[in-house]
Kinemage of the C-alpha trace (Angstrom):
@kinemage 1
@onewidth
@group {chain A} dominant
@subgroup {mainchain}
@vectorlist {calphas} color= white
{ca met a 1} P -0.046 0.146 0.279
{ca thr a 2} L 1.129 3.556 -0.739
{ca pro a 3} L -0.347 6.863 0.355
{ca gln a 4} L -3.432 7.916 -1.578
{ca asn a 5} L -2.093 10.825 -3.398
{ca trp a 6} L 0.973 8.707 -5.065
{ca asp a 7} L 0.300 7.661 -8.250
{ca ala a 8} L 1.521 4.077 -9.970
{ca lys a 9} L 3.076 3.862 -13.281
{ca arg a 10} L 4.867 1.006 -14.942
{ca val a 11} L 8.776 1.242 -15.883
{ca lys a 12} L 7.593 1.811 -19.493
{ca his a 13} L 5.236 4.912 -18.998
{ca val a 14} L 8.092 6.743 -17.175
{ca ser a 15} L 11.465 5.691 -19.451
{ca his a 16} L 12.268 6.765 -22.881
{ca leu a 17} L 14.100 3.540 -23.442
{ca val a 18} L 14.320 0.230 -22.117
{ca thr a 19} L 16.958 -1.765 -23.936
{ca ser a 20} L 20.043 -4.142 -23.633
{ca gly a 21} L 23.300 -4.803 -25.188
{ca ser a 22} L 23.826 -6.486 -28.500
{ca arg a 23} L 25.086 -9.935 -28.742
{ca gly a 24} L 28.124 -10.586 -30.642
{ca trp a 25} L 30.514 -7.876 -29.210
{ca ala a 26} L 32.673 -10.574 -27.739
{ca glu a 27} L 35.006 -10.397 -30.505
{ca phe a 28} L 35.421 -6.728 -30.522
{ca tyr a 29} L 36.936 -6.804 -26.916
{ca ala a 30} L 40.103 -4.602 -26.675
{ca asp a 31} L 42.695 -3.319 -24.024
{ca asp a 32} L 41.493 -0.093 -24.456
{ca gly a 33} L 38.702 2.234 -25.669
{ca pro a 34} L 35.113 2.512 -24.499
{ca leu a 35} L 34.045 0.875 -21.238
{ca phe a 36} L 31.733 -2.055 -21.558
{ca ile a 37} L 29.665 -2.616 -18.299
{ca arg a 38} L 28.821 -5.964 -17.256
{ca ile a 39} L 26.875 -7.550 -14.381
{ca gly a 40} L 30.042 -7.660 -12.370
{ca asn a 41} L 30.223 -3.528 -12.401
{ca leu a 42} L 27.108 -3.670 -10.470
{ca thr a 43} L 27.401 -3.895 -6.971
{ca glu a 44} L 24.939 -3.426 -3.721
{ca arg a 45} L 26.434 -0.102 -3.461
{ca gly a 46} L 25.711 0.843 -7.362
{ca ile a 47} L 27.916 0.925 -10.521
{ca asp a 48} L 31.898 -0.015 -9.552
{ca leu a 49} L 34.140 1.225 -12.269
{ca asp a 50} L 37.270 0.684 -10.199
{ca leu a 51} L 37.466 -3.008 -10.707
{ca ala a 52} L 40.798 -4.213 -11.979
{ca asp a 53} L 39.284 -6.473 -14.754
{ca leu a 54} L 37.317 -3.689 -16.578
{ca gln a 55} L 36.188 -4.710 -20.216
{ca his a 56} L 36.633 -2.371 -22.883
{ca val a 57} L 35.393 -2.605 -26.547
{ca gln a 58} L 35.864 -1.141 -29.945
{ca val a 59} L 32.241 -0.507 -31.266
{ca pro a 60} L 31.751 -2.575 -34.470
{ca ala a 61} L 30.955 -0.600 -37.559
{ca gly a 62} L 27.015 -0.569 -37.973
{ca ala a 63} L 26.191 -2.032 -34.532
{ca glu a 64} L 23.396 -0.129 -32.842
{ca gly a 65} L 25.986 1.711 -30.532
{ca ala a 66} L 23.905 4.717 -30.211
{ca arg a 67} L 20.760 2.870 -28.475
{ca thr a 68} L 23.135 0.827 -25.985
{ca arg a 69} L 25.405 3.922 -25.073
{ca val a 70} L 25.140 4.702 -21.394
{ca lys a 71} L 24.395 8.060 -20.260
{ca gln a 72} L 24.413 10.140 -16.836
{ca gly a 73} L 21.036 9.495 -15.433
{ca asp a 74} L 20.299 5.905 -16.972
{ca val a 75} L 19.344 2.979 -14.425
{ca leu a 76} L 21.047 -0.186 -15.200
{ca val a 77} L 19.600 -3.432 -14.139
{ca ser a 78} L 20.909 -7.165 -14.710
{ca ile a 79} L 18.550 -9.545 -16.680
{ca thr a 80} L 20.507 -12.667 -16.270
{ca ala a 81} L 22.784 -14.478 -13.358
{ca leu a 82} L 22.331 -11.760 -10.620
{ca ile a 83} L 18.673 -11.108 -11.285
{ca gly a 84} L 17.597 -7.399 -10.361
{ca ala a 85} L 21.023 -6.131 -9.302
{ca val a 86} L 20.444 -2.380 -9.883
{ca gly a 87} L 23.221 0.693 -10.658
{ca leu a 88} L 22.390 4.374 -11.226
{ca val a 89} L 24.561 6.092 -13.552
{ca arg a 90} L 25.018 9.154 -11.237
{ca asn a 91} L 27.953 10.990 -12.950
{ca ala a 92} L 29.374 11.090 -16.407
{ca ile a 93} L 31.596 8.168 -17.064
{ca gly a 94} L 32.883 8.837 -20.477
{ca glu a 95} L 31.847 6.759 -23.630
{ca ser a 96} L 30.603 3.207 -22.604
{ca tyr a 97} L 27.981 0.546 -23.289
{ca val a 98} L 26.083 -2.108 -21.745
{ca asn a 99} L 26.235 -5.520 -22.869
{ca gln a 100} L 23.495 -8.096 -23.499
{ca his a 101} L 23.099 -9.036 -19.748
{ca leu a 102} L 21.941 -5.714 -18.835
{ca ala a 103} L 18.931 -3.677 -19.092
{ca leu a 104} L 19.278 0.162 -19.872
{ca val a 105} L 16.700 2.405 -18.364
{ca arg a 106} L 16.511 5.712 -19.058
{ca pro a 107} L 14.100 7.586 -17.159
{ca thr a 108} L 11.632 10.652 -18.526
{ca ser a 109} L 11.221 13.870 -16.457
{ca leu a 110} L 8.169 12.363 -14.603
{ca ile a 111} L 10.840 10.735 -12.280
{ca asp a 112} L 14.135 11.055 -10.564
{ca ala a 113} L 16.213 8.957 -11.803
{ca arg a 114} L 17.515 8.082 -8.072
{ca trp a 115} L 14.006 7.532 -6.874
{ca leu a 116} L 13.588 4.814 -10.000
{ca ala a 117} L 16.806 3.283 -8.946
{ca tyr a 118} L 15.715 2.673 -5.150
{ca val a 119} L 12.098 1.483 -6.206
{ca leu a 120} L 13.728 -1.139 -8.772
{ca arg a 121} L 16.388 -2.022 -5.510
{ca ser a 122} L 13.533 -2.361 -2.902
{ca gln a 123} L 11.782 -5.194 -1.945
{ca leu a 124} L 8.928 -4.190 -4.110
{ca gly a 125} L 11.062 -4.054 -7.015
{ca arg a 126} L 13.031 -7.349 -6.353
{ca asp a 127} L 9.450 -9.091 -5.656
{ca gln a 128} L 8.216 -8.226 -8.962
{ca phe a 129} L 11.657 -9.363 -10.864
{ca met a 130} L 11.336 -12.621 -9.067
{ca leu a 131} L 7.561 -13.111 -10.034
{ca arg a 132} L 8.588 -12.448 -13.686
{ca met a 133} L 11.775 -14.811 -14.149
{ca tyr a 134} L 11.516 -17.376 -16.103
{ca gly a 135} L 13.957 -20.493 -16.891
{ca gly a 136} L 15.230 -23.157 -14.983
{ca thr a 137} L 19.090 -23.659 -14.522
{ca lys a 138} L 19.790 -20.230 -16.539
{ca val a 139} L 17.261 -17.879 -15.148
{ca gly a 140} L 16.675 -14.379 -16.933
{ca leu a 141} L 14.340 -11.219 -17.230
{ca gly a 142} L 13.000 -10.219 -20.641
{ca leu a 143} L 13.096 -6.281 -21.714
{ca asp a 144} L 9.387 -6.466 -21.336
{ca asp a 145} L 9.717 -7.859 -17.954
{ca val a 146} L 11.585 -4.653 -16.972
{ca arg a 147} L 9.022 -2.383 -18.793
{ca glu a 148} L 6.240 -3.902 -16.710
{ca val a 149} L 7.542 -3.534 -13.173
{ca ala a 150} L 5.059 -1.149 -11.220
{ca val a 151} L 6.460 1.952 -9.839
{ca pro a 152} L 4.957 3.903 -7.185
{ca leu a 153} L 5.108 7.689 -8.363
{ca pro a 154} L 4.570 10.155 -5.633
{ca pro a 155} L 4.937 14.105 -6.793
{ca leu a 156} L 8.386 14.969 -8.044
{ca his a 157} L 9.349 17.186 -4.829
{ca val a 158} L 8.540 14.116 -2.813
{ca gln a 159} L 10.629 11.819 -4.999
{ca arg a 160} L 13.269 14.122 -4.393
{ca val a 161} L 13.024 14.664 -0.876
{ca leu a 162} L 12.960 10.790 -0.118
{ca ala a 163} L 15.845 10.403 -2.565
{ca asn a 164} L 17.767 12.829 -0.750
{ca leu a 165} L 17.169 10.938 2.711
{ca leu a 166} L 17.908 7.460 1.051
{ca asp a 167} L 21.197 8.690 -0.147
{ca arg a 168} L 22.287 10.232 3.122
{ca lys a 169} L 21.280 7.130 5.070
{ca thr a 170} L 22.526 4.476 2.834
{ca ala a 171} L 25.808 6.008 2.253
{ca ala a 172} L 25.984 6.211 6.094
{ca ile a 173} L 25.139 2.404 6.447
{ca asp a 174} L 27.508 1.436 3.391
{ca thr a 175} L 30.398 3.204 5.053
{ca leu a 176} L 29.854 1.097 8.258
{ca ile a 177} L 29.726 -2.025 6.104
{ca ala a 178} L 32.783 -1.199 4.285
{ca lys a 179} L 34.574 -0.851 7.575
{ca lys a 180} L 33.321 -4.211 8.643
{ca glu a 181} L 34.227 -5.679 5.600
{ca arg a 182} L 37.633 -4.400 5.998
{ca leu a 183} L 37.953 -5.583 9.292
{ca thr a 184} L 36.587 -9.504 8.160
{ca glu a 185} L 39.827 -8.982 5.367
{ca leu a 186} L 42.419 -8.325 8.078
{ca leu a 187} L 40.784 -11.373 10.139
{ca gln a 188} L 41.262 -13.661 7.230
{ca glu a 189} L 44.720 -12.202 6.256
{ca lys a 190} L 45.931 -12.782 9.763
{ca arg a 191} L 44.533 -16.371 9.542
{ca gln a 192} L 46.136 -17.066 6.440
{ca ala a 193} L 49.570 -15.830 7.636
{ca leu a 194} L 49.220 -17.810 10.723
{ca ile a 195} L 48.613 -20.679 8.668
{ca thr a 196} L 51.320 -19.921 6.463
{ca gln a 197} L 53.884 -19.361 9.238
{ca ala a 198} L 53.041 -22.656 10.721
{ca val a 199} L 53.179 -24.937 7.866
{ca thr a 200} L 56.225 -23.554 6.486
{ca lys a 201} L 58.500 -22.756 9.369
{ca gly a 202} L 56.988 -24.933 12.114
{ca leu a 203} L 55.886 -23.420 15.945
{ca asp a 204} L 59.059 -23.173 17.548
{ca pro a 205} L 60.914 -19.730 16.509
{ca asn a 206} L 64.140 -20.989 17.861
{ca val a 207} L 64.148 -24.066 15.986
{ca pro a 208} L 67.502 -24.701 13.727
{ca met a 209} L 66.612 -23.894 10.115
{ca lys a 210} L 68.354 -25.484 6.879
{ca glu a 211} L 68.192 -24.017 3.315
{ca ser a 212} L 65.678 -25.710 1.247
{ca gly a 213} L 67.887 -25.399 -1.969
{ca val a 214} L 64.687 -23.586 -3.765
{ca glu a 215} L 64.666 -19.844 -3.690
{ca trp a 216} L 60.848 -19.131 -3.343
{ca leu a 217} L 60.828 -22.089 -0.429
{ca gly a 218} L 63.471 -20.568 1.296
{ca ala a 219} L 64.650 -22.103 5.005
{ca ile a 220} L 62.824 -24.758 6.489
{ca pro a 221} L 63.451 -26.593 10.026
{ca ala a 222} L 66.306 -28.424 9.926
{ca his a 223} L 64.731 -31.685 10.686
{ca trp a 224} L 62.012 -31.376 7.769
{ca thr a 225} L 62.583 -32.500 4.366
{ca ala a 226} L 61.888 -30.650 1.384
{ca gln a 227} L 59.519 -33.043 -0.989
{ca lys a 228} L 57.125 -32.852 -3.849
{ca leu a 229} L 53.519 -34.122 -2.756
{ca arg a 230} L 53.626 -36.964 -5.342
{ca his a 231} L 56.130 -38.508 -2.776
{ca arg a 232} L 53.633 -38.350 -0.130
{ca ile a 233} L 50.613 -39.306 -1.394
{ca arg a 234} L 49.263 -42.744 -2.799
{ca arg a 235} L 46.964 -41.524 -5.907
{ca ile a 236} L 44.547 -38.604 -7.017
{ca glu a 237} L 41.001 -39.207 -8.044
{ca gln a 238} L 38.952 -36.996 -10.118
{ca gly a 239} L 34.945 -36.632 -9.940
{ca trp a 240} L 32.095 -37.000 -12.447
{ca ser a 241} L 29.725 -34.319 -13.332
{ca pro a 242} L 26.491 -35.293 -14.586
{ca ser a 243} L 23.572 -33.125 -15.519
{ca cys a 244} L 21.921 -32.379 -12.500
{ca glu a 245} L 18.681 -30.897 -10.594
{ca asn a 246} L 18.967 -27.189 -9.815
{ca ser a 247} L 18.162 -27.660 -6.270
{ca glu a 248} L 20.097 -29.352 -3.250
{ca ala a 249} L 19.731 -33.133 -2.583
{ca glu a 250} L 17.538 -34.190 -0.069
{ca glu a 251} L 18.497 -36.506 3.058
{ca gly a 252} L 18.458 -39.843 1.499
{ca glu a 253} L 18.948 -39.204 -2.011
{ca trp a 254} L 21.967 -38.837 -4.173
{ca gly a 255} L 23.617 -35.495 -5.123
{ca val a 256} L 26.661 -34.178 -6.764
{ca leu a 257} L 28.745 -31.691 -4.806
{ca lys a 258} L 29.778 -28.103 -6.112
{ca val a 259} L 33.139 -26.974 -6.845
{ca gly a 260} L 32.103 -24.278 -4.222
{ca cys a 261} L 31.854 -26.906 -1.229
{ca val a 262} L 35.628 -26.425 -0.660
{ca asn a 263} L 36.032 -22.821 -1.079
{ca tyr a 264} L 37.273 -20.583 2.206
{ca gly a 265} L 39.209 -23.462 4.202
{ca gly a 266} L 36.222 -25.581 4.767
{ca phe a 267} L 33.976 -28.342 3.382
{ca arg a 268} L 29.890 -27.592 3.278
{ca asp a 269} L 27.998 -30.831 2.103
{ca ser a 270} L 25.308 -28.273 1.390
{ca glu a 271} L 26.750 -27.331 -1.705
{ca asn a 272} L 25.400 -29.952 -3.889
{ca lys a 273} L 22.848 -30.465 -6.562
{ca ala a 274} L 20.590 -33.441 -6.619
{ca leu a 275} L 21.165 -36.217 -8.999
{ca pro a 276} L 18.421 -36.955 -11.538
{ca leu a 277} L 16.429 -39.976 -10.279
{ca asp a 278} L 16.905 -41.699 -13.887
{ca leu a 279} L 20.592 -41.596 -13.712
{ca lys a 280} L 22.870 -44.446 -11.738
{ca pro a 281} L 24.830 -43.171 -9.011
{ca leu a 282} L 28.692 -43.966 -8.946
{ca pro a 283} L 29.009 -45.125 -5.476
{ca glu a 284} L 32.734 -45.334 -5.589
{ca leu a 285} L 32.843 -41.496 -5.993
{ca glu a 286} L 30.921 -41.206 -2.707
{ca val a 287} L 32.706 -38.570 -0.149
{ca arg a 288} L 33.495 -39.806 3.123
{ca met a 289} L 34.771 -38.406 6.141
{ca gly a 290} L 38.410 -38.035 6.244
{ca asp a 291} L 38.841 -37.287 2.737
{ca val a 292} L 41.147 -34.395 1.433
{ca leu a 293} L 39.466 -32.660 -1.450
{ca val a 294} L 40.678 -29.803 -4.056
{ca ser a 295} L 39.122 -27.749 -6.698
{ca arg a 296} L 40.789 -28.180 -9.931
{ca ala a 297} L 38.781 -25.580 -11.881
{ca asn a 298} L 37.848 -22.110 -10.452
{ca thr a 299} L 38.590 -18.301 -10.612
{ca arg a 300} L 42.427 -17.543 -10.038
{ca glu a 301} L 41.730 -16.861 -6.297
{ca leu a 302} L 39.868 -19.963 -5.705
{ca val a 303} L 41.244 -22.592 -8.147
{ca gly a 304} L 43.302 -24.931 -5.883
{ca ser a 305} L 41.052 -24.482 -2.564
{ca ala a 306} L 41.185 -27.266 -0.321
{ca ala a 307} L 39.184 -28.882 2.300
{ca tyr a 308} L 39.167 -31.927 4.803
{ca val a 309} L 35.847 -33.641 5.245
{ca glu a 310} L 35.381 -33.837 8.997
{ca arg a 311} L 31.741 -34.746 8.679
{ca thr a 312} L 29.309 -35.140 5.743
{ca arg a 313} L 26.037 -36.629 5.157
{ca ser a 314} L 25.863 -39.736 3.007
{ca arg a 315} L 25.297 -40.352 -0.747
{ca leu a 316} L 27.178 -37.274 -2.064
{ca leu a 317} L 29.457 -37.740 -5.052
{ca leu a 318} L 32.786 -36.285 -5.996
{ca cys a 319} L 32.382 -33.652 -9.061
{ca asp a 320} L 34.387 -33.550 -11.923
{ca lys a 321} L 35.950 -30.068 -10.928
{ca leu a 322} L 37.252 -31.863 -7.808
{ca phe a 323} L 39.868 -34.156 -6.828
{ca arg a 324} L 40.584 -36.494 -4.252
{ca ile a 325} L 43.836 -36.927 -2.512
{ca his a 326} L 44.392 -40.421 -1.604
{ca tyr a 327} L 47.253 -39.555 1.300
{ca arg a 328} L 49.517 -42.135 3.056
{ca ala a 329} L 48.063 -42.475 6.583
{ca ser a 330} L 51.022 -43.980 8.051
{ca asp a 331} L 52.828 -40.480 7.884
{ca thr a 332} L 50.523 -37.801 6.886
{ca asp a 333} L 47.662 -36.012 9.113
{ca pro a 334} L 45.291 -35.188 6.497
{ca arg a 335} L 44.398 -31.835 8.316
{ca phe a 336} L 48.282 -31.017 8.389
{ca leu a 337} L 47.890 -31.518 4.209
{ca val a 338} L 45.135 -29.309 4.000
{ca leu a 339} L 46.821 -26.835 5.752
{ca leu a 340} L 49.628 -27.086 3.573
{ca leu a 341} L 47.291 -26.453 0.565
{ca gln a 342} L 45.629 -23.574 1.856
{ca ser a 343} L 48.856 -22.015 2.755
{ca asp a 344} L 50.552 -18.633 0.696
{ca leu a 345} L 53.384 -21.094 -0.339
{ca cys a 346} L 50.846 -23.682 -2.457
{ca arg a 347} L 48.718 -20.613 -3.249
{ca phe a 348} L 51.495 -19.436 -5.229
{ca gln a 349} L 52.374 -22.541 -6.846
{ca phe a 350} L 48.922 -23.307 -7.648
{ca glu a 351} L 48.517 -19.738 -9.317
{ca arg a 352} L 51.795 -20.053 -11.331
{ca glu a 353} L 50.438 -23.427 -12.661
{ca ala a 354} L 46.784 -22.619 -13.252
{ca thr a 355} L 45.760 -22.260 -17.114
{ca gly a 356} L 42.739 -20.889 -18.775
{ca ala a 357} L 41.823 -18.217 -21.245
{ca ser a 358} L 39.294 -16.887 -19.061
{ca gly a 359} L 39.973 -15.233 -15.858
{ca ser a 360} L 36.555 -16.189 -14.394
{ca met a 361} L 37.758 -20.145 -14.938
{ca gln a 362} L 41.497 -21.256 -14.324
{ca asn a 363} L 42.107 -25.014 -14.170
{ca ile a 364} L 45.139 -27.183 -12.802
{ca gly a 365} L 45.810 -30.586 -13.498
{ca gln a 366} L 46.804 -33.860 -11.130
{ca asp a 367} L 50.680 -33.326 -12.412
{ca ser a 368} L 50.339 -29.530 -11.115
{ca val a 369} L 49.050 -31.050 -7.944
{ca arg a 370} L 51.725 -33.716 -7.675
{ca arg a 371} L 54.477 -31.414 -8.496
{ca leu a 372} L 53.792 -29.141 -5.563
{ca leu a 373} L 56.780 -28.611 -3.168
{ca phe a 374} L 56.764 -27.485 0.295
{ca gly a 375} L 58.561 -28.571 3.915
{ca trp a 376} L 57.285 -31.645 5.365
{ca ala a 377} L 57.150 -32.119 9.199
{ca pro a 378} L 57.242 -35.348 11.047
{ca leu a 379} L 53.719 -36.761 11.768
{ca glu a 380} L 53.653 -35.781 15.535
{ca glu a 381} L 54.982 -32.348 14.593
{ca gln a 382} L 52.050 -32.488 11.965
{ca arg a 383} L 49.527 -33.008 14.810
{ca gln a 384} L 50.881 -30.426 17.115
{ca ile a 385} L 50.836 -27.767 14.157
{ca val a 386} L 47.114 -28.896 13.493
{ca arg a 387} L 46.156 -28.548 17.202
{ca asn a 388} L 47.607 -25.421 17.480
{ca val a 389} L 46.561 -23.556 14.136
{ca gly a 390} L 43.078 -24.805 14.827
{ca ala a 391} L 42.651 -23.513 18.348
{ca thr a 392} L 43.875 -20.132 17.146
{ca thr a 393} L 41.929 -19.745 13.673
{ca ala a 394} L 38.884 -21.088 15.749
{ca arg a 395} L 38.785 -17.723 17.634
{ca leu a 396} L 39.321 -16.064 14.411
{ca asp a 397} L 36.617 -17.504 12.639
{ca thr a 398} L 34.382 -16.755 15.394
{ca leu a 399} L 35.333 -13.098 15.568
{ca lys a 400} L 34.494 -13.285 11.470
{ca ser a 401} L 31.300 -15.065 11.793
{ca arg a 402} L 30.038 -12.086 14.080
{ca leu a 403} L 31.081 -9.544 12.100
{ca glu a 404} L 29.495 -11.056 8.859
{ca ala a 405} L 26.208 -11.562 10.992
{ca his a 406} L 26.389 -7.907 11.679
{ca ile a 407} L 27.183 -6.978 8.091
{ca glu a 408} L 23.973 -9.123 7.067
{ca lys a 409} L 22.016 -7.215 9.651
{ca leu a 410} L 23.235 -3.815 8.218
{ca arg a 411} L 22.174 -4.897 4.719
{ca glu a 412} L 18.706 -5.856 5.730
{ca tyr a 413} L 18.571 -2.601 7.615
{ca arg a 414} L 19.289 -0.881 4.384
{ca gln a 415} L 16.812 -2.768 2.191
{ca ala a 416} L 13.941 -1.999 4.820
{ca leu a 417} L 14.552 1.566 4.782
{ca ile a 418} L 14.596 1.578 1.104
{ca thr a 419} L 11.406 -0.380 1.049
{ca ala a 420} L 9.722 1.808 3.648
{ca ala a 421} L 10.464 4.980 1.738
{ca val a 422} L 9.403 3.665 -1.540
{ca thr a 423} L 5.991 2.398 -0.002
{ca gly a 424} L 5.225 5.732 2.009
{ca lys a 425} L 6.049 4.499 5.421
{ca ile a 426} L 8.347 7.487 6.014
{ca asp a 427} L 6.523 11.010 7.095
{ca val a 428} L 7.919 13.053 3.959
{ca ser a 429} L 6.914 16.398 5.895
{ca lys a 430} L 9.456 15.794 8.539
{ca glu a 431} L 12.138 15.266 6.111
{ca ala a 432} L 11.384 18.360 4.169
{ca ala a 433} L 11.293 20.338 7.381
């Protein structure tokens, strides 16, 4: 419900243009030239053009460049993948174009561009996007779906008052979120440094050291040995990736793990997709407690992510993008092996070995894993390192979880504030005074 003196229009009634980028421009990507704005440039705070991987394009001759060229005051909406992400072009950004995954909405004088962006970003807008989504594994919106979204339309001066209010309040919330996100990054950096120090130098700062003979490996404790991983494991196994349902397997059903199940240091069995009932499972690929899993394909930052399966539900299968490392239990603590794989030392080697034309998908082969070189500690010392690192990282992880919970509450508050404003729940007279 909105106030009685507010009108209601559809996006098509308050815009000059609702369009999307042209397909087939990928062959015209360039190292410089006009910007090609993509979904990755839309963040919860709007449009981010400070990214390291900005895409440029040379506009092909005869293309409808004028139709897809971005102007100040345009509102951009993602219509594939991250459905309904919204960005407002607040300032002139030079020559730039949208790709086919973004809808470009150019408001008329009936509506403040900021107001339109807030409406589309609100729960009111998101609910309409969700109702209009189509597709199964690849969801999307059509341009007509965007045109038909209903927009509350108070008088223009009221739009501006409320947009000013939301600008101030959301900016303050975003500043708080950014500070807390930075704290979580610092905790993660501390965690990573702790792991790397423990598995490359040991726990005793006074232990005698020796040169490993490898420049980038440096000195290791004198009683450790510098070895490649192939000398410490029995074999590496790769999984299977059949076409699966776009939903998590229920208890008792067979499922196939997603590559993200090992991201960020822990194993999450909820990261799976249900195996279709007409496909016969491969029980030999079922993941078990005590397994060491490594991602073989992911982004450059995540390829090689490793996790120890401390516990898991039954009937989950190893996917094609995961390796299972069969280690020698007689001289290897699997949790120590995972710490090694998570260390900066191994991250350096993984990123050096990774291949792939796309920055969003890199690959490592089994030989890359076998060639990993590091200092190897005796079994009892491995266990001591695991206990020590585990206790410290648990405290850091608790702090990080609390920060992330607070960040989520701030995001929920921001969304509730925007929704309250665009549905008329805020007293405009107090804000205009």
